[in-house]
PAZANU-903818 format. One record per atom (N, C-alpha, C, O): residue number from 1; residue in three letters; chain; atom name; x, y, z. Coordinates in nm, 2 decimals. Layout:
N
+-----+------+-------+------+--------+--------+--------+
!  nr ! rest ! kette ! atom !     c1 !     c2 !     c3 !
+-----+------+-------+------+--------+--------+--------+
! NUM !  Ala !     A !   CA !      X !      Y !      Z !
...
+-----+------+-------+------+--------+--------+--------+
***
This chain:
76
+-----+------+-------+------+--------+--------+--------+
!  nr ! rest ! kette ! atom !     c1 !     c2 !     c3 !
+-----+------+-------+------+--------+--------+--------+
!   1 !  Met !     A !    N !   1.98 !  -0.34 !  -1.70 !
!   1 !  Met !     A !   CA !   1.90 !  -0.25 !  -1.79 !
!   1 !  Met !     A !    C !   1.80 !  -0.17 !  -1.71 !
!   1 !  Met !     A !    O !   1.73 !  -0.23 !  -1.63 !
!   2 !  Pro !     A !    N !   1.79 !  -0.04 !  -1.72 !
!   2 !  Pro !     A !   CA !   1.70 !   0.04 !  -1.64 !
!   2 !  Pro !     A !    C !   1.57 !   0.03 !  -1.69 !
!   2 !  Pro !     A !    O !   1.55 !   0.00 !  -1.81 !
!   3 !  Ile !     A !    N !   1.46 !   0.05 !  -1.62 !
!   3 !  Ile !     A !   CA !   1.32 !   0.06 !  -1.65 !
!   3 !  Ile !     A !    C !   1.29 !   0.20 !  -1.62 !
!   3 !  Ile !     A !    O !   1.31 !   0.24 !  -1.50 !
!   4 !  Tyr !     A !    N !   1.24 !   0.28 !  -1.72 !
!   4 !  Tyr !     A !   CA !   1.21 !   0.42 !  -1.71 !
!   4 !  Tyr !     A !    C !   1.07 !   0.44 !  -1.70 !
!   4 !  Tyr !     A !    O !   0.99 !   0.36 !  -1.76 !
!   5 !  Glu !     A !    N !   1.03 !   0.55 !  -1.63 !
!   5 !  Glu !     A !   CA !   0.88 !   0.59 !  -1.64 !
!   5 !  Glu !     A !    C !   0.87 !   0.72 !  -1.73 !
!   5 !  Glu !     A !    O !   0.95 !   0.81 !  -1.72 !
!   6 !  Phe !     A !    N !   0.76 !   0.70 !  -1.80 !
!   6 !  Phe !     A !   CA !   0.72 !   0.81 !  -1.91 !
!   6 !  Phe !     A !    C !   0.60 !   0.86 !  -1.89 !
!   6 !  Phe !     A !    O !   0.52 !   0.79 !  -1.83 !
!   7 !  Arg !     A !    N !   0.56 !   0.97 !  -1.94 !
!   7 !  Arg !     A !   CA !   0.43 !   1.03 !  -1.95 !
!   7 !  Arg !     A !    C !   0.42 !   1.09 !  -2.09 !
!   7 !  Arg !     A !    O !   0.50 !   1.17 !  -2.13 !
!   8 !  Cys !     A !    N !   0.32 !   1.05 !  -2.14 !
!   8 !  Cys !     A !   CA !   0.27 !   1.09 !  -2.29 !
!   8 !  Cys !     A !    C !   0.21 !   1.24 !  -2.28 !
!   8 !  Cys !     A !    O !   0.12 !   1.28 !  -2.20 !
!   9 !  Arg !     A !    N !   0.28 !   1.33 !  -2.38 !
!   9 !  Arg !     A !   CA !   0.22 !   1.47 !  -2.38 !
!   9 !  Arg !     A !    C !   0.09 !   1.49 !  -2.45 !
!   9 !  Arg !     A !    O !   0.02 !   1.59 !  -2.43 !
!  10 !  Gln !     A !    N !   0.07 !   1.38 !  -2.53 !
!  10 !  Gln !     A !   CA !  -0.07 !   1.38 !  -2.60 !
!  10 !  Gln !     A !    C !  -0.19 !   1.34 !  -2.52 !
!  10 !  Gln !     A !    O !  -0.29 !   1.41 !  -2.51 !
!  11 !  Cys !     A !    N !  -0.17 !   1.21 !  -2.46 !
!  11 !  Cys !     A !   CA !  -0.29 !   1.16 !  -2.39 !
!  11 !  Cys !     A !    C !  -0.26 !   1.14 !  -2.24 !
!  11 !  Cys !     A !    O !  -0.34 !   1.09 !  -2.16 !
!  12 !  Glu !     A !    N !  -0.14 !   1.18 !  -2.19 !
!  12 !  Glu !     A !   CA !  -0.10 !   1.20 !  -2.04 !
!  12 !  Glu !     A !    C !  -0.10 !   1.06 !  -1.98 !
!  12 !  Glu !     A !    O !  -0.11 !   1.05 !  -1.86 !
!  13 !  Asn !     A !    N !  -0.10 !   0.95 !  -2.06 !
!  13 !  Asn !     A !   CA !  -0.07 !   0.82 !  -2.02 !
!  13 !  Asn !     A !    C !   0.06 !   0.82 !  -1.96 !
!  13 !  Asn !     A !    O !   0.15 !   0.87 !  -2.01 !
!  14 !  Glu !     A !    N !   0.07 !   0.74 !  -1.83 !
!  14 !  Glu !     A !   CA !   0.19 !   0.72 !  -1.76 !
!  14 !  Glu !     A !    C !   0.22 !   0.57 !  -1.79 !
!  14 !  Glu !     A !    O !   0.12 !   0.49 !  -1.79 !
!  15 !  Phe !     A !    N !   0.35 !   0.53 !  -1.82 !
!  15 !  Phe !     A !   CA !   0.38 !   0.39 !  -1.84 !
!  15 !  Phe !     A !    C !   0.55 !   0.38 !  -1.82 !
!  15 !  Phe !     A !    O !   0.62 !   0.47 !  -1.82 !
!  16 !  Glu !     A !    N !   0.58 !   0.24 !  -1.80 !
!  16 !  Glu !     A !   CA !   0.72 !   0.21 !  -1.79 !
!  16 !  Glu !     A !    C !   0.75 !   0.14 !  -1.90 !
!  16 !  Glu !     A !    O !   0.68 !   0.07 !  -1.97 !
!  17 !  Lys !     A !    N !   0.90 !   0.16 !  -1.93 !
!  17 !  Lys !     A !   CA !   0.96 !   0.09 !  -2.05 !
!  17 !  Lys !     A !    C !   1.09 !   0.06 !  -2.01 !
!  17 !  Lys !     A !    O !   1.17 !   0.14 !  -1.95 !
!  18 !  Leu !     A !    N !   1.13 !  -0.07 !  -2.04 !
!  18 !  Leu !     A !   CA !   1.26 !  -0.12 !  -2.03 !
!  18 !  Leu !     A !    C !   1.35 !  -0.06 !  -2.14 !
!  18 !  Leu !     A !    O !   1.33 !  -0.09 !  -2.26 !
!  19 !  Val !     A !    N !   1.45 !   0.01 !  -2.11 !
!  19 !  Val !     A !   CA !   1.54 !   0.07 !  -2.22 !
!  19 !  Val !     A !    C !   1.67 !   0.02 !  -2.22 !
!  19 !  Val !     A !    O !   1.74 !   0.04 !  -2.12 !
!  20 !  Arg !     A !    N !   1.72 !  -0.05 !  -2.33 !
!  20 !  Arg !     A !   CA !   1.86 !  -0.11 !  -2.32 !
!  20 !  Arg !     A !    C !   1.97 !  -0.01 !  -2.33 !
!  20 !  Arg !     A !    O !   2.08 !  -0.03 !  -2.29 !
!  21 !  Thr !     A !    N !   1.94 !   0.11 !  -2.41 !
!  21 !  Thr !     A !   CA !   2.05 !   0.21 !  -2.42 !
!  21 !  Thr !     A !    C !   2.00 !   0.35 !  -2.40 !
!  21 !  Thr !     A !    O !   1.88 !   0.36 !  -2.41 !
!  22 !  Arg !     A !    N !   2.07 !   0.44 !  -2.38 !
!  22 !  Arg !     A !   CA !   2.03 !   0.57 !  -2.37 !
!  22 !  Arg !     A !    C !   1.97 !   0.63 !  -2.49 !
!  22 !  Arg !     A !    O !   1.87 !   0.70 !  -2.49 !
!  23 !  Ser !     A !    N !   2.03 !   0.59 !  -2.60 !
!  23 !  Ser !     A !   CA !   1.98 !   0.63 !  -2.73 !
!  23 !  Ser !     A !    C !   1.83 !   0.58 !  -2.76 !
!  23 !  Ser !     A !    O !   1.75 !   0.65 !  -2.82 !
!  24 !  Ala !     A !    N !   1.80 !   0.45 !  -2.72 !
!  24 !  Ala !     A !   CA !   1.68 !   0.39 !  -2.74 !
!  24 !  Ala !     A !    C !   1.57 !   0.48 !  -2.66 !
!  24 !  Ala !     A !    O !   1.45 !   0.48 !  -2.70 !
!  25 !  Ala !     A !    N !   1.61 !   0.54 !  -2.55 !
!  25 !  Ala !     A !   CA !   1.51 !   0.63 !  -2.48 !
!  25 !  Ala !     A !    C !   1.45 !   0.73 !  -2.56 !
!  25 !  Ala !     A !    O !   1.34 !   0.77 !  -2.53 !
!  26 !  Ala !     A !    N !   1.52 !   0.77 !  -2.66 !
!  26 !  Ala !     A !   CA !   1.48 !   0.88 !  -2.76 !
!  26 !  Ala !     A !    C !   1.37 !   0.83 !  -2.85 !
!  26 !  Ala !     A !    O !   1.29 !   0.91 !  -2.90 !
!  27 !  Ser !     A !    N !   1.35 !   0.71 !  -2.86 !
!  27 !  Ser !     A !   CA !   1.25 !   0.65 !  -2.96 !
!  27 !  Ser !     A !    C !   1.14 !   0.59 !  -2.88 !
!  27 !  Ser !     A !    O !   1.07 !   0.51 !  -2.95 !
!  28 !  Val !     A !    N !   1.11 !   0.61 !  -2.77 !
!  28 !  Val !     A !   CA !   1.00 !   0.55 !  -2.70 !
!  28 !  Val !     A !    C !   0.86 !   0.61 !  -2.73 !
!  28 !  Val !     A !    O !   0.85 !   0.73 !  -2.72 !
!  29 !  Ser !     A !    N !   0.77 !   0.54 !  -2.76 !
!  29 !  Ser !     A !   CA !   0.64 !   0.59 !  -2.80 !
!  29 !  Ser !     A !    C !   0.53 !   0.53 !  -2.70 !
!  29 !  Ser !     A !    O !   0.55 !   0.43 !  -2.64 !
!  30 !  Cys !     A !    N !   0.43 !   0.60 !  -2.68 !
!  30 !  Cys !     A !   CA !   0.32 !   0.57 !  -2.59 !
!  30 !  Cys !     A !    C !   0.25 !   0.46 !  -2.63 !
!  30 !  Cys !     A !    O !   0.21 !   0.46 !  -2.75 !
!  31 !  Pro !     A !    N !   0.23 !   0.36 !  -2.56 !
!  31 !  Pro !     A !   CA !   0.16 !   0.24 !  -2.58 !
!  31 !  Pro !     A !    C !   0.01 !   0.26 !  -2.60 !
!  31 !  Pro !     A !    O !  -0.06 !   0.17 !  -2.66 !
!  32 !  Glu !     A !    N !  -0.05 !   0.36 !  -2.55 !
!  32 !  Glu !     A !   CA !  -0.19 !   0.40 !  -2.57 !
!  32 !  Glu !     A !    C !  -0.22 !   0.46 !  -2.70 !
!  32 !  Glu !     A !    O !  -0.31 !   0.42 !  -2.77 !
!  33 !  Cys !     A !    N !  -0.14 !   0.56 !  -2.73 !
!  33 !  Cys !     A !   CA !  -0.20 !   0.64 !  -2.85 !
!  33 !  Cys !     A !    C !  -0.08 !   0.65 !  -2.95 !
!  33 !  Cys !     A !    O !  -0.11 !   0.70 !  -3.06 !
!  34 !  Arg !     A !    N !   0.04 !   0.59 !  -2.93 !
!  34 !  Arg !     A !   CA !   0.15 !   0.57 !  -3.02 !
!  34 !  Arg !     A !    C !   0.22 !   0.70 !  -3.05 !
!  34 !  Arg !     A !    O !   0.31 !   0.71 !  -3.14 !
!  35 !  Ser !     A !    N !   0.19 !   0.79 !  -2.97 !
!  35 !  Ser !     A !   CA !   0.27 !   0.92 !  -2.99 !
!  35 !  Ser !     A !    C !   0.40 !   0.92 !  -2.94 !
!  35 !  Ser !     A !    O !   0.43 !   0.87 !  -2.83 !
!  36 !  Ser !     A !    N !   0.49 !   0.98 !  -3.01 !
!  36 !  Ser !     A !   CA !   0.64 !   0.97 !  -2.96 !
!  36 !  Ser !     A !    C !   0.66 !   1.10 !  -2.88 !
!  36 !  Ser !     A !    O !   0.78 !   1.12 !  -2.85 !
!  37 !  Arg !     A !    N !   0.57 !   1.18 !  -2.85 !
!  37 !  Arg !     A !   CA !   0.58 !   1.29 !  -2.77 !
!  37 !  Arg !     A !    C !   0.58 !   1.26 !  -2.62 !
!  37 !  Arg !     A !    O !   0.48 !   1.30 !  -2.55 !
!  38 !  Val !     A !    N !   0.68 !   1.19 !  -2.56 !
!  38 !  Val !     A !   CA !   0.68 !   1.15 !  -2.43 !
!  38 !  Val !     A !    C !   0.80 !   1.21 !  -2.34 !
!  38 !  Val !     A !    O !   0.91 !   1.24 !  -2.39 !
!  39 !  Asp !     A !    N !   0.77 !   1.24 !  -2.21 !
!  39 !  Asp !     A !   CA !   0.87 !   1.28 !  -2.13 !
!  39 !  Asp !     A !    C !   0.91 !   1.18 !  -2.02 !
!  39 !  Asp !     A !    O !   0.83 !   1.12 !  -1.95 !
!  40 !  Arg !     A !    N !   1.04 !   1.17 !  -2.00 !
!  40 !  Arg !     A !   CA !   1.08 !   1.07 !  -1.90 !
!  40 !  Arg !     A !    C !   1.07 !   1.13 !  -1.76 !
!  40 !  Arg !     A !    O !   1.12 !   1.23 !  -1.73 !
!  41 !  Leu !     A !    N !   0.99 !   1.06 !  -1.67 !
!  41 !  Leu !     A !   CA !   0.97 !   1.11 !  -1.54 !
!  41 !  Leu !     A !    C !   1.09 !   1.06 !  -1.44 !
!  41 !  Leu !     A !    O !   1.16 !   0.96 !  -1.45 !
!  42 !  Leu !     A !    N !   1.11 !   1.14 !  -1.35 !
!  42 !  Leu !     A !   CA !   1.19 !   1.11 !  -1.24 !
!  42 !  Leu !     A !    C !   1.14 !   1.00 !  -1.14 !
!  42 !  Leu !     A !    O !   1.04 !   1.02 !  -1.07 !
!  43 !  Ser !     A !    N !   1.21 !   0.90 !  -1.14 !
!  43 !  Ser !     A !   CA !   1.17 !   0.78 !  -1.07 !
!  43 !  Ser !     A !    C !   1.24 !   0.75 !  -0.94 !
!  43 !  Ser !     A !    O !   1.36 !   0.77 !  -0.92 !
!  44 !  Cys !     A !    N !   1.17 !   0.69 !  -0.86 !
!  44 !  Cys !     A !   CA !   1.25 !   0.65 !  -0.73 !
!  44 !  Cys !     A !    C !   1.30 !   0.53 !  -0.75 !
!  44 !  Cys !     A !    O !   1.27 !   0.46 !  -0.85 !
!  45 !  Phe !     A !    N !   1.39 !   0.47 !  -0.67 !
!  45 !  Phe !     A !   CA !   1.45 !   0.34 !  -0.70 !
!  45 !  Phe !     A !    C !   1.49 !   0.28 !  -0.54 !
!  45 !  Phe !     A !    O !   1.51 !   0.35 !  -0.45 !
!  46 !  Ala !     A !    N !   1.50 !   0.14 !  -0.53 !
!  46 !  Ala !     A !   CA !   1.55 !   0.08 !  -0.41 !
!  46 !  Ala !     A !    C !   1.66 !   0.01 !  -0.43 !
!  46 !  Ala !     A !    O !   1.68 !  -0.05 !  -0.53 !
!  47 !  Thr !     A !    N !   1.76 !   0.02 !  -0.31 !
!  47 !  Thr !     A !   CA !   1.86 !  -0.06 !  -0.32 !
!  47 !  Thr !     A !    C !   1.85 !  -0.16 !  -0.20 !
!  47 !  Thr !     A !    O !   1.77 !  -0.14 !  -0.11 !
!  48 !  Arg !     A !    N !   1.93 !  -0.26 !  -0.20 !
!  48 !  Arg !     A !   CA !   1.94 !  -0.35 !  -0.09 !
!  48 !  Arg !     A !    C !   2.10 !  -0.36 !  -0.06 !
!  48 !  Arg !     A !    O !   2.19 !  -0.39 !  -0.15 !
!  49 !  Ser !     A !    N !   2.13 !  -0.33 !   0.07 !
!  49 !  Ser !     A !   CA !   2.27 !  -0.35 !   0.10 !
!  49 !  Ser !     A !    C !   2.28 !  -0.47 !   0.20 !
!  49 !  Ser !     A !    O !   2.18 !  -0.51 !   0.27 !
!  50 !  Ser !     A !    N !   2.39 !  -0.52 !   0.21 !
!  50 !  Ser !     A !   CA !   2.41 !  -0.65 !   0.28 !
!  50 !  Ser !     A !    C !   2.46 !  -0.61 !   0.43 !
!  50 !  Ser !     A !    O !   2.58 !  -0.60 !   0.43 !
!  51 !  Gly !     A !    N !   2.40 !  -0.60 !   0.52 !
!  51 !  Gly !     A !   CA !   2.45 !  -0.55 !   0.65 !
!  51 !  Gly !     A !    C !   2.36 !  -0.45 !   0.71 !
!  51 !  Gly !     A !    O !   2.39 !  -0.42 !   0.82 !
!  52 !  Gly !     A !    N !   2.26 !  -0.41 !   0.65 !
!  52 !  Gly !     A !   CA !   2.17 !  -0.30 !   0.69 !
!  52 !  Gly !     A !    C !   2.08 !  -0.38 !   0.79 !
!  52 !  Gly !     A !    O !   2.08 !  -0.50 !   0.80 !
!  53 !  Asn !     A !    N !   1.99 !  -0.30 !   0.85 !
!  53 !  Asn !     A !   CA !   1.91 !  -0.34 !   0.95 !
!  53 !  Asn !     A !    C !   1.77 !  -0.39 !   0.88 !
!  53 !  Asn !     A !    O !   1.67 !  -0.41 !   0.95 !
!  54 !  Gly !     A !    N !   1.77 !  -0.39 !   0.75 !
!  54 !  Gly !     A !   CA !   1.64 !  -0.43 !   0.69 !
!  54 !  Gly !     A !    C !   1.55 !  -0.31 !   0.65 !
!  54 !  Gly !     A !    O !   1.44 !  -0.33 !   0.60 !
!  55 !  Ser !     A !    N !   1.60 !  -0.19 !   0.68 !
!  55 !  Ser !     A !   CA !   1.51 !  -0.08 !   0.65 !
!  55 !  Ser !     A !    C !   1.53 !  -0.03 !   0.50 !
!  55 !  Ser !     A !    O !   1.63 !  -0.06 !   0.45 !
!  56 !  Ser !     A !    N !   1.45 !   0.03 !   0.44 !
!  56 !  Ser !     A !   CA !   1.47 !   0.09 !   0.31 !
!  56 !  Ser !     A !    C !   1.55 !   0.19 !   0.30 !
!  56 !  Ser !     A !    O !   1.58 !   0.26 !   0.40 !
!  57 !  Ser !     A !    N !   1.63 !   0.20 !   0.17 !
!  57 !  Ser !     A !   CA !   1.72 !   0.31 !   0.17 !
!  57 !  Ser !     A !    C !   1.66 !   0.45 !   0.16 !
!  57 !  Ser !     A !    O !   1.72 !   0.55 !   0.19 !
!  58 !  Ala !     A !    N !   1.53 !   0.46 !   0.11 !
!  58 !  Ala !     A !   CA !   1.46 !   0.59 !   0.10 !
!  58 !  Ala !     A !    C !   1.39 !   0.62 !   0.21 !
!  58 !  Ala !     A !    O !   1.32 !   0.53 !   0.26 !
!  59 !  Ala !     A !    N !   1.40 !   0.74 !   0.27 !
!  59 !  Ala !     A !   CA !   1.35 !   0.76 !   0.40 !
!  59 !  Ala !     A !    C !   1.18 !   0.75 !   0.39 !
!  59 !  Ala !     A !    O !   1.12 !   0.81 !   0.31 !
!  60 !  Gly !     A !    N !   1.13 !   0.68 !   0.48 !
!  60 !  Gly !     A !   CA !   0.98 !   0.67 !   0.49 !
!  60 !  Gly !     A !    C !   0.93 !   0.57 !   0.37 !
!  60 !  Gly !     A !    O !   0.81 !   0.54 !   0.36 !
!  61 !  Ala !     A !    N !   1.01 !   0.51 !   0.29 !
!  61 !  Ala !     A !   CA !   0.96 !   0.43 !   0.19 !
!  61 !  Ala !     A !    C !   0.93 !   0.29 !   0.25 !
!  61 !  Ala !     A !    O !   1.01 !   0.24 !   0.34 !
!  62 !  Lys !     A !    N !   0.83 !   0.22 !   0.21 !
!  62 !  Lys !     A !   CA !   0.82 !   0.08 !   0.24 !
!  62 !  Lys !     A !    C !   0.90 !  -0.01 !   0.16 !
!  62 !  Lys !     A !    O !   0.95 !   0.03 !   0.06 !
!  63 !  Asp !     A !    N !   0.92 !  -0.14 !   0.20 !
!  63 !  Asp !     A !   CA !   1.00 !  -0.23 !   0.13 !
!  63 !  Asp !     A !    C !   0.93 !  -0.28 !  -0.01 !
!  63 !  Asp !     A !    O !   0.83 !  -0.36 !   0.00 !
!  64 !  Cys !     A !    N !   0.97 !  -0.25 !  -0.11 !
!  64 !  Cys !     A !   CA !   0.91 !  -0.28 !  -0.25 !
!  64 !  Cys !     A !    C !   0.90 !  -0.42 !  -0.28 !
!  64 !  Cys !     A !    O !   0.84 !  -0.45 !  -0.38 !
!  65 !  Ser !     A !    N !   0.95 !  -0.51 !  -0.21 !
!  65 !  Ser !     A !   CA !   0.94 !  -0.65 !  -0.26 !
!  65 !  Ser !     A !    C !   0.82 !  -0.72 !  -0.24 !
!  65 !  Ser !     A !    O !   0.80 !  -0.83 !  -0.29 !
!  66 !  Ser !     A !    N !   0.72 !  -0.66 !  -0.17 !
!  66 !  Ser !     A !   CA !   0.58 !  -0.71 !  -0.18 !
!  66 !  Ser !     A !    C !   0.49 !  -0.61 !  -0.25 !
!  66 !  Ser !     A !    O !   0.37 !  -0.64 !  -0.27 !
!  67 !  Cys !     A !    N !   0.54 !  -0.48 !  -0.29 !
!  67 !  Cys !     A !   CA !   0.45 !  -0.39 !  -0.35 !
!  67 !  Cys !     A !    C !   0.40 !  -0.43 !  -0.48 !
!  67 !  Cys !     A !    O !   0.47 !  -0.48 !  -0.56 !
!  68 !  Arg !     A !    N !   0.26 !  -0.41 !  -0.50 !
!  68 !  Arg !     A !   CA !   0.19 !  -0.45 !  -0.63 !
!  68 !  Arg !     A !    C !   0.18 !  -0.32 !  -0.71 !
!  68 !  Arg !     A !    O !   0.11 !  -0.33 !  -0.81 !
!  69 !  Ala !     A !    N !   0.23 !  -0.21 !  -0.68 !
!  69 !  Ala !     A !   CA !   0.21 !  -0.10 !  -0.76 !
!  69 !  Ala !     A !    C !   0.29 !  -0.12 !  -0.88 !
!  69 !  Ala !     A !    O !   0.39 !  -0.19 !  -0.88 !
!  70 !  Thr !     A !    N !   0.25 !  -0.06 !  -0.99 !
!  70 !  Thr !     A !   CA !   0.33 !  -0.05 !  -1.13 !
!  70 !  Thr !     A !    C !   0.43 !   0.04 !  -1.13 !
!  70 !  Thr !     A !    O !   0.51 !   0.03 !  -1.23 !
!  71 !  Ser !     A !    N !   0.45 !   0.14 !  -1.04 !
!  71 !  Ser !     A !   CA !   0.56 !   0.23 !  -1.02 !
!  71 !  Ser !     A !    C !   0.56 !   0.28 !  -0.88 !
!  71 !  Ser !     A !    O !   0.47 !   0.25 !  -0.80 !
!  72 !  Cys !     A !    N !   0.66 !   0.35 !  -0.84 !
!  72 !  Cys !     A !   CA !   0.69 !   0.40 !  -0.71 !
!  72 !  Cys !     A !    C !   0.59 !   0.50 !  -0.68 !
!  72 !  Cys !     A !    O !   0.57 !   0.54 !  -0.56 !
!  73 !  Arg !     A !    N !   0.52 !   0.55 !  -0.78 !
!  73 !  Arg !     A !   CA !   0.44 !   0.66 !  -0.75 !
!  73 !  Arg !     A !    C !   0.31 !   0.60 !  -0.66 !
!  73 !  Arg !     A !    O !   0.23 !   0.68 !  -0.59 !
!  74 !  Gly !     A !    N !   0.29 !   0.47 !  -0.67 !
!  74 !  Gly !     A !   CA !   0.20 !   0.41 !  -0.59 !
!  74 !  Gly !     A !    C !   0.21 !   0.39 !  -0.45 !
!  74 !  Gly !     A !    O !   0.11 !   0.36 !  -0.38 !
!  75 !  Cys !     A !    N !   0.33 !   0.41 !  -0.40 !
!  75 !  Cys !     A !   CA !   0.38 !   0.39 !  -0.28 !
!  75 !  Cys !     A !    C !   0.35 !   0.52 !  -0.20 !
!  75 !  Cys !     A !    O !   0.34 !   0.50 !  -0.08 !
!  76 !  Arg !     A !    N !   0.33 !   0.63 !  -0.24 !
!  76 !  Arg !     A !   CA !   0.30 !   0.76 !  -0.18 !
!  76 !  Arg !     A !    C !   0.18 !   0.78 !  -0.12 !
!  76 !  Arg !     A !    O !   0.16 !   0.89 !  -0.06 !
+-----+------+-------+------+--------+--------+--------+
***
């Protein structure tokens, strides 16, 4: 199940939401102001391969296993 990042058009709050189906993404509302006017943001993601040299799949990205950011936006 993917975790999507959203931004509220009304209060500009950015938040993450676990979305079980694509149709459920259409019914997401802002946890701050409860507005349903939200945009899904483009998110970065990490993958782990078995045989790699331990480097991240994204160029220049750090290993997210120890990251305390609430989204990949905090890694930049």
